[in-house]
C-alpha positions in Angstrom: -3.6 28.7 30.0 -7.1 27.5 30.0 -8.8 30.9 30.0 -11.4 31.1 27.3 -10.3 33.1 24.2 -13.3 34.8 22.7 -11.5 37.5 20.8 -8.0 36.3 21.0 -6.5 39.4 19.4 -7.7 41.5 22.4 -6.4 39.0 25.1 -3.4 40.5 26.9 -2.6 37.1 28.4 -2.3 35.6 25.0 -0.2 38.4 23.6 2.2 37.9 26.5 2.4 34.1 26.0 2.3 34.1 22.2 6.1 34.3 21.4 7.3 32.2 24.3 4.9 29.5 23.2 6.2 29.7 19.6 9.7 29.2 20.9 8.8 26.2 23.1 6.7 24.3 20.6 7.2 22.5 17.4 4.4 20.9 15.4 3.4 19.1 12.1 0.1 20.1 10.4 -2.0 17.8 8.3 -5.0 18.9 6.3 -7.4 16.3 5.0 -8.7 18.5 2.2 -5.3 19.1 0.7 -5.3 16.0 -1.5 -8.8 16.7 -2.8 -8.9 18.2 -6.3 -11.8 20.4 -5.3 -10.6 21.5 -1.9 -12.6 24.3 -0.3 -9.9 24.8 2.4 -8.8 28.4 2.1 -11.0 29.0 -1.0 -14.2 29.7 1.0 -14.9 31.9 4.1 -13.5 29.7 6.9 -14.3 29.3 10.6 -12.3 27.0 12.8 -13.8 24.7 15.4 -11.6 23.6 18.3 -12.2 21.3 21.3 -10.0 23.3 23.7 -9.9 26.9 24.9 -6.2 26.6 25.7 -3.9 29.5 24.6 -1.2 26.9 23.8 -3.6 25.2 21.4 -4.6 28.5 19.9 -0.9 29.4 19.3 -0.4 26.2 17.4 -3.5 26.9 15.3 -2.3 30.4 14.5 1.1 29.2 13.4 -0.4 26.3 11.3 -2.8 28.7 9.6 0.0 31.1 8.8 2.1 28.3 7.4 -0.7 27.0 5.2 -1.8 30.5 4.1 -5.2 30.1 5.8 -7.1 32.9 7.5 -5.6 34.2 10.7 -7.7 32.8 13.6 -7.2 36.1 15.5 -9.0 38.1 12.8 -12.8 38.0 12.8 -14.9 37.0 9.8 -16.8 39.9 8.3 -20.2 39.1 6.8 -22.5 41.9 5.5 -21.0 44.4 8.0 -21.2 42.0 11.0 -18.2 40.5 12.8 -18.1 36.8 13.6 -15.4 35.1 15.6 -13.0 33.1 13.5 -12.7 30.3 16.1 -15.4 28.6 18.0 -14.6 26.5 21.1 -16.8 23.4 21.4 -15.6 21.4 24.5 -16.9 18.0 25.3 -18.6 19.3 28.5 -21.4 21.7 28.4 -19.4 24.8 29.3 -20.0 28.5 28.7 -17.7 28.4 25.7 -19.7 25.4 24.2 -23.0 27.2 24.7 -21.5 30.3 23.0 -20.3 28.2 20.1 -23.8 26.8 19.6 -25.2 30.3 19.5 -22.5 31.3 17.0 -23.4 28.3 14.8 -27.0 29.5 14.8 -26.0 33.1 13.9 -23.9 31.8 11.0 -26.7 29.6 9.7 -29.1 32.6 9.9 -26.7 34.7 7.9 -26.9 32.1 5.1 -30.7 32.3 5.1 -30.4 36.0 4.3 -27.6 35.6 1.7 -28.2 32.8 -0.8 -24.7 33.1 -2.2 -22.9 32.9 1.1 -21.1 29.6 1.9 -19.0 29.6 5.1 -17.1 26.4 5.8 -16.5 25.0 9.3 -13.1 23.3 9.7 -12.7 21.1 12.9 -9.1 21.4 14.1 -7.6 19.0 16.6 -4.4 19.8 18.5 -2.7 16.7 20.0 0.2 17.0 22.5 1.7 13.6 22.0 -0.2 10.5 21.0 -0.8 8.7 24.3 -4.0 6.6 23.7 -6.7 7.2 26.3 -6.6 8.6 29.8 -4.2 6.7 32.0 -4.5 6.8 35.8 -0.8 6.5 36.5 0.9 9.5 38.1 3.0 11.7 35.8 1.2 10.8 32.6 -0.2 14.4 32.4 3.3 15.4 31.5 3.4 13.5 28.2 -0.2 12.4 27.5 -2.7 14.4 25.5 -5.5 15.9 27.5 -8.7 17.5 26.2 -8.8 20.7 28.2 -6.6 20.5 31.3 -6.0 23.2 33.9 -3.0 25.6 34.0 -0.6 23.3 35.8 -1.2 20.2 33.6 -1.1 22.2 30.4 2.2 23.7 31.5 3.7 20.3 31.8 2.2 19.2 28.5 3.9 22.2 26.8 7.2 21.4 28.6 7.3 17.7 27.8 5.3 17.3 24.6 5.7 20.7 23.1 8.1 19.4 20.4 5.7 16.7 19.2 2.5 18.4 18.5 0.1 17.3 15.8 -2.3 19.8 14.3 -5.1 18.1 12.3 -7.3 20.1 9.9 -10.4 18.0 9.1 -12.5 18.1 6.0 -14.6 21.2 6.0 -18.4 21.3 6.4 -20.5 23.7 4.3 -22.9 25.7 6.4 -24.5 27.0 3.2 -25.5 23.5 2.2 -26.7 22.8 5.8 -28.7 26.0 6.0 -30.5 25.3 2.7 -31.3 21.7 3.6 -32.2 22.0 7.3 -32.8 25.6 8.2 -31.2 27.7 10.8 -33.1 27.2 14.1 -31.4 26.4 17.4 -32.2 22.7 17.1 -30.0 22.5 13.9 -27.2 24.3 15.8 -27.4 21.8 18.6 -27.3 18.9 16.1 -24.2 20.5 14.4 -22.5 20.7 17.9 -23.3 17.0 18.6 -21.9 15.9 15.2 -18.8 18.0 15.9 -18.2 16.4 19.3 -18.5 12.9 17.8 -16.1 14.0 15.1 -13.5 15.1 17.7 -13.9 11.7 19.6 -13.3 9.8 16.3 -10.4 12.1 15.4 -8.7 11.3 18.8 -9.2 7.6 18.2 -7.7 7.8 14.7 -4.7 9.7 16.0 -4.0 7.8 19.2 -5.9 4.6 19.0 -7.9 2.8 21.7 -6.8 2.8 25.3 -4.0 0.4 25.9 -4.4 -2.7 28.0 -1.8 -4.1 30.3 -0.2 -7.0 28.5 -0.4 -9.4 31.5 -4.0 -8.4 32.1 -4.8 -8.9 28.4 -3.4 -12.5 28.5 -5.5 -13.3 31.5 -8.6 -11.9 29.9 -8.0 -13.8 26.6 -7.2 -17.1 28.3 -10.5 -16.9 30.2 -12.5 -16.1 27.1 -15.1 -18.7 26.2 -13.4 -19.6 22.9 -10.0 -20.3 24.5 -11.5 -22.1 27.4 -13.1 -24.5 24.9 -9.8 -24.7 22.9 -7.8 -25.5 26.1 -10.4 -28.2 27.0 -10.1 -29.7 23.5 -6.3 -29.7 23.9 -6.6 -31.5 27.2 -8.7 -34.2 25.7 -6.9 -34.7 22.5 -3.4 -34.8 23.9 -4.3 -36.3 27.3 -2.7 -33.6 29.4 -3.8 -32.0 32.6 -5.9 -28.8 32.6 -3.1 -26.7 34.1 -0.6 -28.0 31.4 -3.0 -27.2 28.6 -3.7 -23.7 30.0 0.0 -23.1 30.5 0.7 -24.1 26.9 -2.0 -21.7 25.7 -0.5 -18.9 27.8 2.9 -19.6 26.4 1.5 -19.2 22.9 -0.2 -15.9 23.9 3.1 -14.7 25.4 4.9 -15.6 22.1 2.4 -13.8 20.0 1.1 -10.7 21.8 2.5 -7.2 21.2 3.5 -4.9 24.0 2.9 -1.5 22.4 4.6 1.4 24.0 3.7 4.9 23.0 6.9 6.2 24.7 9.1 3.9 22.5 7.1 5.1 19.4 7.9 8.7 20.3 11.6 7.9 20.6 11.6 5.9 17.4 9.8 8.8 15.6 12.8 11.0 16.3 15.3 8.3 15.5 13.5 7.4 12.3 13.2 11.0 11.2 17.0 11.3 11.6 17.6 8.0 9.9 15.3 8.5 6.9 16.9 11.9 6.2 20.2 10.1 5.9 19.0 7.1 4.0 16.6 8.7 1.5 16.4 11.9 -0.5 12.7 11.9 0.4 9.7 9.8 0.9 6.9 10.3 -1.7 3.6 9.6 0.1 0.2 9.4 -1.7 -3.3 8.5 -0.6 -3.0 9.3 3.1 -6.1 11.4 2.9 -8.3 8.4 2.1 -7.0 6.4 5.0 -7.6 9.3 7.4 -11.2 9.4 6.1 -11.6 5.8 6.9 -10.3 6.2 10.4 -12.5 9.2 10.9 -15.5 7.1 9.9 -14.7 4.6 12.6 -13.3 1.8 10.4 -11.0 -1.0 11.6 -8.1 -0.5 9.2 -6.0 -3.4 8.0 -2.9 -2.3 6.0 -1.9 -5.0 3.4 1.4 -3.8 1.8 3.7 -5.6 -0.7 6.9 -6.8 0.9 10.2 -5.7 -0.7 12.6 -5.3 2.3 13.0 -5.4 6.0 12.8 -1.6 5.7 9.0 -2.1 5.0 8.2 -2.7 8.7 9.8 0.6 9.8 9.0 2.8 6.8 5.2 2.1 6.6 4.6 2.5 10.3 6.7 5.7 10.3 4.7 7.1 7.4 1.4 6.1 9.0 2.4 7.9 12.2 3.5 11.0 10.2 0.1 11.0 8.4 -1.5 11.7 11.8 -2.7 8.1 12.4 -2.0 5.6 15.1 0.8 3.1 14.1 -0.6 -0.4 13.4 0.0 -3.6 15.2 2.2 -5.6 12.8 2.1 -9.3 12.0 5.8 -10.2 11.9 7.4 -13.6 11.3 8.6 -15.3 14.4 12.0 -15.4 12.8 12.3 -11.7 13.7 11.8 -12.4 17.4 15.5 -12.5 18.4 17.3 -10.5 21.1 17.2 -7.5 21.3 15.3 -6.7 18.1 12.3 -8.8 19.0 11.6 -6.8 22.2 11.9 -3.5 20.4 9.6 -4.7 17.6 7.1 -6.0 20.1 7.0 -2.6 21.9 6.6 -1.0 18.5 3.4 -2.9 17.9 4.7 -6.2 16.4 2.9 -9.4 17.2 4.7 -12.6 16.1 3.3 -15.3 13.9 4.6 -18.8 13.0 5.1 -19.7 9.4 2.6 -22.6 9.7 -0.2 -23.5 12.1 -0.8 -26.8 10.4 -1.6 -29.6 13.0 -1.7 -27.2 16.0 -5.3 -26.4 16.7 -4.5 -24.7 20.0 -2.1 -22.3 18.5 -4.6 -21.5 15.7 -7.3 -20.9 18.3 -5.0 -18.6 20.4 -3.9 -16.6 17.4 -7.4 -16.2 16.0 -8.6 -15.0 19.4 -5.8 -12.5 19.7 -6.4 -11.2 16.2 -10.2 -11.0 16.9 -9.4 -9.0 20.1 -7.3 -6.5 18.1 -10.2 -6.0 15.7 -12.8 -5.6 18.4 -10.7 -3.2 20.3 -10.1 -1.1 17.2 -6.3 -1.4 16.8 -5.2 -1.0 13.2 -3.3 -4.0 11.9 -0.7 -4.6 9.2 0.2 -7.8 7.6 2.0 -8.9 4.4 -0.2 -11.1 2.2 2.8 -12.3 0.2 4.1 -14.0 3.4 7.7 -13.1 2.7 9.9 -10.6 0.8 9.8 -10.8 -2.9 13.1 -12.0 -4.3 12.3 -11.1 -7.9 10.7 -7.7 -7.5 7.3 -9.0 -8.7 4.4 -9.5 -6.4 4.4 -13.0 -5.0 1.3 -15.3 -5.1 -0.6 -14.3 -1.9 -0.7 -16.4 1.2 -4.4 -16.4 2.3 -4.1 -17.5 5.9 -4.3 -14.0 7.5 -7.0 -12.9 5.1 -9.1 -16.0 6.0 -8.6 -15.2 9.7 -9.7 -11.6 9.0 -13.0 -12.9 7.4 -13.4 -15.3 10.3 -13.0 -12.2 12.6 -16.0 -10.8 10.8 -17.8 -14.0 11.6 -17.1 -13.5 15.3 -19.7 -10.7 15.3 -17.3 -7.8 14.6 -19.4 -4.7 14.8 -16.9 -2.0 13.5 -16.6 -1.9 9.7 -13.3 -3.5 8.5 -11.5 -2.0 5.5 -8.3 -3.5 3.9 -6.0 -0.9 2.5 -3.5 -2.1 -0.2 -0.2 -0.3 0.1 2.5 -0.1 -2.5 6.1 0.3 -1.1 8.8 1.2 -3.6 12.4 2.1 -3.5 15.1 3.3 -5.8 17.4 1.0 -3.8 16.6 -2.2 -1.9 19.6 -3.1 0.3 18.8 -6.9 0.2 18.8 -7.3 -3.6 22.3 -8.9 -3.8 21.2 -11.4 -1.1 18.0 -12.1 -3.0 20.0 -13.0 -6.2 22.2 -15.4 -4.2 19.1 -17.1 -2.8 17.5 -17.4 -6.3 20.7 -19.2 -7.4 20.3 -21.7 -4.6 22.0 -20.3 -1.6 20.2 -21.0 1.7 18.4 -18.0 3.3 20.5 -16.7 6.2 18.8 -16.8 9.6 18.1 -13.3 11.0 20.3 -12.3 13.9 21.7 -9.3 15.7 24.9 -9.6 13.7 23.0 -9.4 10.4 21.2 -6.3 11.7 24.5 -4.6 12.7 25.9 -5.5 9.3 23.0 -3.9 7.5 23.2 -0.7 9.7 26.9 -0.4 8.9 26.1 -0.4 5.2 23.4 2.2 5.3 23.9 5.1 2.9 21.8 7.3 0.6 19.3 5.0 -1.1 17.6 7.6 -3.3 13.8 8.0 -3.1 11.2 6.0 -1.2 7.6 5.6 -2.3 4.5 4.8 -0.2 1.1 4.8 -1.9 -2.1 3.9 -0.1 -4.5 2.3 -2.6 -8.2 2.1 -2.8 -9.6 0.5 0.4 -11.7 -2.7 0.2 -14.7 -2.6 2.6 -14.9 -6.1 3.8 -18.7 -6.1 4.5 -19.4 -4.7 1.0 -17.1 -7.3 -0.5 -18.8 -10.1 1.3 -22.2 -8.7 0.4 -21.3 -8.9 -3.3 -19.7 -12.3 -3.1 -21.9 -14.3 -0.7 -25.7 -14.3 -0.2 -26.6 -14.3 3.5 -23.0 -14.6 4.7 -24.2 -13.2 8.1 -25.8 -16.5 8.8 -22.3 -17.9 9.4 -21.7 -15.4 12.3 -20.9 -17.1 15.6 -20.5 -15.7 19.1 -19.1 -16.8 22.5 -17.3 -20.1 22.7 -18.2 -21.1 19.2 -15.3 -21.2 16.8 -15.8 -19.3 13.6 -16.9 -22.0 11.2 -15.3 -22.6 7.8 -18.3 -22.3 5.5 -18.1 -23.8 2.0 -17.8 -20.4 0.5 -14.8 -19.3 2.6 -11.9 -20.6 0.4 -13.1 -19.3 -2.9 -14.0 -15.9 -1.4 -10.7 -15.6 0.4 -8.9 -16.3 -2.9 -11.0 -13.6 -4.6 -10.2 -11.2 -1.8 -6.5 -12.0 -2.0 -6.5 -11.3 -5.8 -8.3 -8.0 -5.2 -5.7 -7.0 -2.6 -2.8 -7.8 -4.9 -4.4 -5.9 -7.8 -4.9 -3.0 -5.4 -1.2 -2.9 -4.6 -0.2 -2.9 -8.2 -2.8 -0.2 -9.0 -0.8 2.1 -6.6 2.6 1.3 -8.1 5.2 4.1 -8.3 7.3 4.5 -11.5 10.6 6.1 -10.6 13.9 7.0 -12.2 15.7 3.7 -11.4 13.0 1.3 -12.5 12.2 3.1 -15.7 15.9 3.5 -16.6 16.4 -0.2 -15.8 13.5 -1.1 -18.1 15.0 0.8 -21.0 18.5 -0.6 -20.6 17.5 -4.2 -20.0 15.4 -4.0 -23.2 18.4 -3.0 -25.3 21.1 -5.0 -27.0 24.0 -5.7 -24.7 22.2 -3.5 -22.1 23.6 -0.3 -23.4 22.1 2.9 -25.1 23.5 6.2 -26.0 22.4 9.0 -23.7 20.2 10.4 -26.4 18.6 7.0 -27.1 17.9 6.5 -23.4 16.3 9.9 -23.0 14.1 9.3 -26.0 13.0 6.0 -24.5 12.3 7.5 -21.1 10.0 10.0 -23.0 8.1 7.1 -24.5 7.5 5.6 -21.0 6.6 9.0 -19.5 4.1 9.6 -22.3 2.4 6.3 -21.8 2.3 6.6 -18.0 0.9 10.2 -18.1 -1.5 9.9 -21.1 -2.6 6.3 -20.7 -2.4 5.9 -16.9 -2.6 2.3 -15.7 -4.9 3.4 -12.8 -6.0 6.5 -11.0 -3.7 5.6 -8.0 -0.5 5.0 -10.0 2.3 7.3 -9.2 3.8 8.5 -12.5 6.7 10.9 -12.6 5.7 14.4 -13.7 9.2 15.6 -14.7 11.1 15.5 -18.0 13.2 12.6 -19.2 16.3 14.7 -18.6 15.4 15.2 -14.9 14.5 11.6 -14.6 17.9 10.5 -15.9 19.7 13.0 -13.6 17.9 11.4 -10.6 18.8 7.9 -11.8 22.5 8.7 -12.4 22.9 9.9 -8.8 22.2 6.4 -7.5 25.5 5.1 -9.1 23.7 2.0 -10.5 24.5 2.8 -14.2 27.8 3.0 -16.0 28.4 6.1 -18.1 31.2 6.0 -20.6 32.4 8.9 -22.8 33.6 8.5 -26.4 34.2 10.9 -29.3 30.5 10.9 -30.2 29.0 11.4 -26.7 28.0 9.3 -23.7 27.0 5.6 -23.6 24.9 4.4 -20.6 25.1 0.7 -19.8 24.7 -2.0 -17.2 27.6 -4.2 -16.2 26.7 -7.9 -16.4 26.4 -8.5 -12.6 24.5 -5.3 -12.1 22.2 -6.1 -15.0 20.9 -9.1 -13.1 20.2 -7.0 -10.1 18.4 -4.3 -12.1 15.8 -6.9 -13.2 14.5 -6.6 -9.6 13.7 -2.9 -10.1 12.3 -3.4 -13.6 9.9 -6.1 -12.3 8.5 -3.6 -9.8 6.7 -1.8 -12.7 6.6 -4.5 -15.4 2.8 -4.7 -15.1 2.5 -1.0 -16.1 4.3 -1.6 -19.4 3.4 -5.2 -20.3 0.3 -4.3 -22.4 1.9 -1.4 -24.3 4.9 -3.7 -24.8 2.5 -6.4 -26.2 0.9 -4.0 -28.6 4.3 -2.9 -29.8 5.3 -6.6 -30.2 2.3 -7.3 -32.4 3.0 -4.2 -34.5 6.6 -5.3 -35.1 5.7 -8.9 -35.9 2.8 -8.1 -38.2 3.8 -4.8 -39.6 0.2 -3.8 -40.3 -2.9 -4.5 -38.1 -6.4 -3.3 -37.7 -7.7 -2.3 -34.3 -9.8 -5.4 -34.1 -6.9 -7.7 -34.9 -4.7 -6.0 -32.2 -7.5 -6.4 -29.6 -8.0 -10.0 -30.5 -4.3 -10.9 -30.1 -3.9 -9.0 -26.8 -7.1 -10.6 -25.5 -5.8 -14.1 -26.3 -2.8 -13.6 -23.9 -4.4 -11.3 -21.4 -5.9 -13.8 -19.0 -2.4 -15.3 -18.4 -0.8 -11.9 -18.0 -3.6 -10.9 -15.6 -3.0 -13.9 -13.4 0.8 -13.6 -13.4 1.1 -9.8 -12.9 -2.2 -9.1 -11.0 -3.5 -6.7 -13.7 -6.7 -5.0 -12.5 -8.3 -4.3 -15.8 -10.9 -6.9 -16.9 -10.9 -8.6 -20.2 -13.8 -6.4 -21.3 -11.6 -3.3 -20.8 -8.9 -4.5 -23.3 -10.6 -2.9 -26.3 -10.6 0.6 -24.8 -7.1 0.1 -23.3 -5.6 -0.9 -26.6 -7.3 2.0 -28.4 -5.8 4.5 -25.8 -2.3 2.9 -26.2 -2.5 3.1 -30.0 -3.6 6.7 -29.8 -0.5 7.5 -27.7 1.9 5.5 -29.8 0.6 7.4 -32.9 1.0 10.7 -31.0 4.6 9.8 -30.4 5.0 8.8 -34.1 5.9 5.2 -33.2 3.1 3.9 -35.4 1.0 5.6 -38.1 -2.6 5.3 -39.1 -2.9 5.4 -43.0 -6.6 4.9 -42.8 -9.1 4.8 -39.9 -8.6 1.9 -37.4 -5.7 0.5 -39.6 -2.2 0.9 -38.1 1.3 0.2 -39.3 4.7 0.4 -37.7 7.3 3.0 -38.6 10.1 2.1 -41.1 13.4 0.8 -40.0 15.0 4.0 -41.1 12.9 6.0 -38.8 14.5 7.2 -35.5 11.3 5.9 -33.7 11.9 2.3 -34.8 14.4 1.7 -32.0 12.0 3.1 -29.4 9.2 0.8 -30.6 11.6 -2.1 -30.4 12.6 -1.3 -26.9 9.0 -0.9 -25.8 8.2 -4.3 -27.4 11.0 -6.1 -25.5 9.4 -5.3 -22.2 7.0 -8.2 -23.1 9.4 -10.5 -24.9 10.7 -12.5 -22.0 7.2 -13.2 -20.8 6.0 -14.4 -24.2 9.1 -16.6 -24.5 8.4 -18.3 -21.2 4.8 -18.9 -22.4 6.0 -20.4 -25.6 8.3 -22.9 -23.7 5.4 -24.2 -21.6 2.9 -24.4 -24.5 5.4 -26.1 -26.8 6.4 -28.6 -24.1 2.8 -29.3 -23.3 1.9 -30.1 -26.9 4.9 -32.3 -27.6 5.0 -34.2 -24.3 1.3 -34.8 -23.5 0.2 -36.5 -21.4 2.5 -35.2 -18.7 2.4 -34.9 -14.9 2.0 -31.4 -13.5 5.3 -31.7 -11.6 7.2 -32.8 -14.7 5.6 -30.0 -16.7 6.9 -27.4 -14.2 10.3 -29.0 -13.8 11.0 -29.4 -17.6 9.7 -25.9 -18.2 12.3 -24.5 -15.7 15.1 -26.6 -17.3 14.2 -25.3 -20.8 14.0 -21.7 -19.6 17.4 -22.0 -18.0 18.8 -23.2 -21.2 17.2 -20.5 -23.3 18.5 -18.0 -20.8 22.1 -19.3 -21.2 21.9 -19.3 -25.0 20.3 -16.0 -25.6 21.7 -14.1 -22.6 18.4 -13.6 -20.6 19.8 -12.5 -17.3 16.5 -12.4 -15.4 16.1 -14.8 -12.4 12.3 -14.8 -12.6 12.5 -16.1 -16.2 13.0 -19.6 -14.8 11.4 -19.0 -11.3 9.3 -22.0 -10.2 6.5 -19.8 -8.7 6.2 -17.8 -12.0 6.0 -21.0 -14.0 3.5 -22.5 -11.6 1.3 -19.4 -11.8 1.2 -19.6 -15.6 0.4 -23.3 -15.7 -2.3 -22.6 -13.0 -3.9 -19.9 -15.2 -4.0 -22.3 -18.1 -5.9 -24.8 -15.9 -8.3 -22.1 -14.6 -9.2 -21.2 -18.2 -9.7 -24.9 -19.0 -6.9 -24.9 -21.5 -5.4 -27.9 -19.6 -7.4 -31.1 -19.0 -6.6 -33.9 -16.7 -6.9 -37.6 -17.8 -7.8 -40.5 -15.6 -4.2 -40.9 -14.5 -4.0 -37.3 -13.3 -1.8 -36.2 -16.2 -2.1 -32.9 -18.0 -3.5 -32.9 -21.5 -3.6 -29.8 -23.8 -7.1 -28.7 -24.7 -7.8 -28.0 -28.4 -7.5 -24.3 -27.9 -3.8 -24.6 -26.9 -2.7 -25.0 -30.5 -4.0 -21.7 -31.8 -2.8 -19.9 -28.6 0.7 -21.4 -29.0 0.8 -20.4 -32.7 -0.3 -16.9 -31.9 2.4 -16.4 -29.3 5.1 -18.1 -31.5 4.3 -15.6 -34.2 5.4 -12.8 -31.9 8.8 -14.3 -30.9 12.1 -13.7 -32.7 12.8 -16.6 -35.1 16.2 -17.5 -33.6 14.7 -17.7 -30.1 11.7 -19.7 -31.4 14.0 -22.2 -33.1 16.0 -22.7 -29.9 12.8 -23.3 -28.0 11.5 -26.0 -30.4 14.9 -27.7 -30.7 15.4 -27.7 -27.0 12.0 -29.2 -26.3 12.6 -32.0 -28.8 16.1 -32.7 -27.3 14.8 -32.8 -23.8 12.0 -35.2 -24.6 14.4 -37.5 -26.3 16.7 -37.4 -23.3 13.9 -38.1 -20.8 12.7 -41.1 -22.8 16.1 -42.7 -23.2 
C-alpha cells in the first residue's frame, strides 16, 4: 500500500484496491477554509499536498474531494496545454517522491511567471488513522495508532483497526500566484515551500493528536523531583515540622489526586458512545467558530478553553465537539466533587484533572497544582476550565472566579515559551436537565452531593432535548493582553525553583482578563427558539399571548438580532418567526390552548419560573433595545441625544452585571442603529430628523414595543430598590444594604408577580452595588458605612421615571416601612 502514486488514475494496483478500501473505511472531513467568507477552496485551480504516498490515504482523499465537490485528485491539472499532477507527495524524509514534489512546486511557480492571471492554490491535506499522540514503542500500537508512511503490513493493520475512525483535514490553501510574484520561481523558493509544508504537517499532527503522552507514574516522579516542588516540600517540612519522607508523600498524594490519566483508547470508545447519545438527546449541535481554533492550533498556540457553565453536559459536549472539529480533546479542570466511583476514573482517563474548591492555607497543594498546570502548558496539552467556578443557577453568567486565570498568568511567568491563547466558549441548550434542581437550590434547598445514583437517575431521564449550541469566541492572546496591560511584565518571569511571584499588577490584570473572557463568552451567545419564545411570553401580562402576537414579537427580536447584531460572533436564527415557533413548540415547554378565535400560547406558573433560566441566557442581547423602548414609552417623544444620555446613565451598571462588551463610547452608534431598526419595524416614528416618538396605543405595534420594553423592566426595578434604599437609609453598612435590598426585591416580587429567582439573587445585588462603588457613586465614611454620592439622586430619578407608577409606589412605600421596622 505504500507504492508511490504519481498518476493514480493509471495505477492498476490502486484500481484494484479502490473499492475494497471504500468499503472498509469511514471518515470525517474538515476544511479550514469553509468558514471563511472568501474561501478559495474549490474556486481556484487546486493542487493537493499530502505527507503519505499510501493508496489508502489517496482513497480517503478522493472520497473526501468527491463529497466536498472539489477537483478529483486522479485527474491532472491542465495549464496552457501542460498536465500537472493534482497531488504532490511531500514526505518527512528526503525520498524520491519528495524530490519530485519539489520539482513540481518549481514547475508550477514557473507557470505563474509566464501567466500573470494564473493563481493555483496548494491545499495541504492530512489523513489521520486514529488520533494516538506520538509514536509509542509498545507492541501492537501500529494497529490503532496513526503512522506517517508505514509499510504494507502496518498500513494493512491501520486500515483494519482504524479504518472506521479516519480524519481528513483540508488546511487553508496557499496561493502560488502570490508567492511567485513576491519571491520568484527558482529552485530555492521551491525548497523553502517544501520546508514550510513539512512544518505545517508536523503542527497539524500536534493539533489533531496532541503531544506524546507520558506515563502517569513517571510524570508524578518527574514533577515531585522538579526544583519548584523540591523547594515546596522542604518548606512544608519546616513549617509543619514533619519528616522529609512524610512531606514528599503528602505532595505525591496531592499529585495523585489531581493528575489526569488521559487514554486515547477511551476517547475513541467515548466518541462512538457520544455520537450515539447526542443523536438521541439532541436534534443537532450547532457549532460555530471551530475554524479560528484550528488556526490557533496550527500556529502552535497553547489553547485554553474557557466556557460558560450551564450543565454537567458541558464537560462531555465541549470535549466531543472539539474532537469532532479535528482537534485533540483538552485536559479539563473538574471539581473534586466529581471524583467519585466509577465516574471519577472515567473522567480522569478522558482528560479530567481534579481541583479543590479552595487552596486557602495549603501552600503545598497550591505549589503542586501550579506545577502540574505549568507542566500541561509547557508540554502543549490544551486545557479547559470554567471561570464561573460552578454551574449557573439563574442562566446568567456568574461573576468569574479568578484563581485559574491567575495561575495561567503565573504559568506565563514560569518562562512559558509557546504562545497561550484563551478561547471563550458559549454553550447553549434548548433544554438544561438540571433547571428544576437549580430552582430548588435558589429557594434554599441544599445542593445534592454528586453520586453514582444521581448519574444513573439523570441517564434514566434522558430524552430529546432539542438543539445544542457551541460557539468558539474570539481568542485572547495572553502575551498581547499582558503587553497592553503591563509595561515590562517579562521582568517578573522566574525559572527553576523560584515560585512565580505575585507582582503588584497581578490582581487588577487578572480581573481585567476575567472580564474580557466573560464578555467574549456573551459575544458568542446563541439565540434560539426556546429562549426567544420565553423572552416574549415572560414579558407579557399573565405570561400569555395569542399565536399571532407571539409570531409578531418573534419577528421584532429576529429583526434586531439580524439587523443590529450584538457582535460578529453572535449566533442569530436565520429563519422565519413561524419556523422558530414550530421549533419551540416541539420542546413541549409551552402550553397551547385553542378557543373560538384561535390559539393562545402561555406558560404555566411553575414552568414560567423555569423559563426565566432560558430567557436569562440571552438577556444581554436585548437589554439595550429594551431600554430604548422603555424610554420611548415613558417619555413618548425623545431626541436622539436625549435617548443616548439616558441609556448612557444606566449603561455602566448594565455592563458590569451582564458583561456587555460594547464600551460607553459605542452607545451613541448602538442606539442610532436600534432606533433605525425600530423605525423600520414601525414601532416608532421620526416626524423630523433625530426626533422620535412612540406609536399610538391604537396601533398594532404598540404591544410589540411594550413587550420589548419589558425585557429591561425587572432590571430597572431592582436598581430602583437599591438606589431608593441607599438614599433613605444612609449611612448603611454594605452587608445591610445587600440584605435589605434582597428583602425588598422579594416583597416586590410577591406583590407584582415577578417570578424570576435572579430578581432577588444575592450575587446579582452584590454586582450592582459593586458597580456603583467602582463608579464612585458610593462613598465610605470613617465607620465603613456606605453613603450615596451626590450623583445618586439624579440617577435614581432618571430610573424611577422609567418604572410603572404602581411598581414605583410599592418600592417607595416598602423602603419606608422596612426602615421603620428596622429602627423599632
